[in-house]
C-alpha positions as CSV (number, residue, x, y, z in Angstrom):
1,M,-21.3,28.3,23.7
2,S,-24.3,29.9,22.0
3,R,-25.1,28.9,18.5
4,R,-26.8,31.6,16.3
5,H,-30.3,30.8,14.6
6,S,-30.3,30.6,10.7
7,A,-33.0,32.7,9.2
8,A,-35.4,29.7,8.8
9,E,-34.8,28.5,12.5
10,A,-35.5,32.1,13.8
11,V,-38.8,32.2,11.8
12,R,-39.7,28.7,13.1
13,A,-38.9,29.7,16.7
14,V,-41.1,32.9,16.4
15,I,-43.9,30.8,14.9
16,V,-43.8,28.0,17.6
17,A,-43.5,30.6,20.3
18,R,-46.7,32.5,19.0
19,D,-48.6,29.1,18.6
20,L,-47.6,27.8,22.0
21,R,-48.6,31.0,23.8
22,R,-52.1,30.9,22.0
23,I,-52.4,27.7,23.7
24,V,-51.3,28.3,27.0
25,G,-49.8,31.9,27.8
26,D,-47.5,30.9,30.9
27,V,-45.6,28.3,29.0
28,D,-41.7,28.8,29.1
29,S,-40.5,25.3,28.4
30,I,-42.0,21.9,27.2
31,T,-40.5,18.6,27.9
32,T,-41.7,15.4,26.2
33,T,-40.9,12.0,27.6
34,P,-41.7,8.7,25.8
35,V,-43.3,6.1,28.1
36,F,-43.5,2.6,27.0
37,I,-46.5,0.8,28.4
38,D,-48.0,-2.5,28.2
39,G,-51.8,-1.9,27.6
40,D,-54.9,-3.9,26.8
41,H,-53.9,-3.9,23.1
42,G,-50.2,-4.9,23.8
43,P,-47.1,-2.8,24.2
44,R,-46.8,0.8,23.0
45,T,-45.3,4.0,23.3
46,V,-47.2,7.1,24.6
47,V,-45.4,10.7,24.9
48,H,-46.0,12.5,28.2
49,V,-45.9,16.3,27.7
50,H,-44.8,18.5,30.6
51,L,-45.4,22.2,30.3
52,A,-43.4,24.5,32.7
53,D,-43.5,28.3,33.5
54,I,-40.4,30.7,33.6
55,L,-39.7,29.1,37.2
56,R,-39.8,25.3,35.7
57,L,-42.9,24.7,37.8
58,P,-45.6,22.7,36.2
59,L,-48.5,24.3,34.7
60,A,-51.9,23.1,35.5
61,V,-53.7,22.6,32.3
62,D,-55.9,19.9,31.0
63,A,-55.0,16.9,28.7
64,E,-56.3,18.8,25.7
65,T,-53.7,21.5,26.2
66,H,-51.0,19.1,26.5
67,R,-52.0,17.5,23.3
68,A,-52.2,20.9,21.5
69,A,-48.6,22.0,22.5
70,Y,-47.3,18.6,21.7
71,A,-49.1,19.0,18.2
72,V,-47.4,22.3,17.5
73,L,-44.1,20.8,18.4
74,R,-44.6,17.7,16.1
75,R,-45.4,19.9,13.2
76,A,-42.4,22.3,13.8
77,Y,-40.0,19.3,14.3
78,P,-41.2,16.3,12.1
79,R,-37.8,14.5,12.2
80,A,-37.6,14.5,15.9
81,Q,-37.9,10.9,17.3
82,W,-40.7,11.6,19.7
83,S,-41.3,8.1,20.8
84,S,-37.8,7.1,21.5
85,S,-36.1,10.2,22.8
86,E,-36.7,12.8,25.6
87,Y,-36.7,16.3,24.4
88,R,-37.0,19.9,25.8
89,Y,-38.1,22.8,24.0
90,D,-37.2,26.3,25.5
91,L,-39.4,29.2,24.1
92,R,-36.8,32.1,24.9
93,P,-34.0,30.5,22.7
94,G,-36.6,28.7,20.4
95,R,-34.4,25.6,20.5
96,L,-35.6,21.9,20.8
97,A,-32.8,19.7,22.4
98,P,-32.6,16.2,23.5
99,V,-32.6,15.5,27.1
100,T,-29.3,13.8,28.1
101,T,-28.7,12.2,31.6
102,E,-25.1,12.1,32.4
103,I,-23.9,9.6,35.2
104,P,-21.8,11.6,37.6
105,A,-18.1,10.7,37.6
106,E,-18.1,9.3,41.1
107,L,-20.8,6.8,40.1
108,R,-19.0,5.6,36.9
């Protein structure tokens, strides 16, 4: 079932798409994944950012591009729980959604 955008959500979707396309023109979706690491300064969470094209193939870009794309999403969605939940942002519908992993019925 498709949910319609409110006017504010539609404006935000246009601004986010514009900003992301300025950073990397071929981007179609972004997935953020929190990763818990035990580094030299103790345990912490880092967020890995995966940029993909329309075929869901990863884009070969540098770390600065990944950071810039993540900054756009953080500004647009300040209430998202970036360090504890995996998210996917699709540019075409302009939606940020948590990634859910469902256990297949035969494995439950």
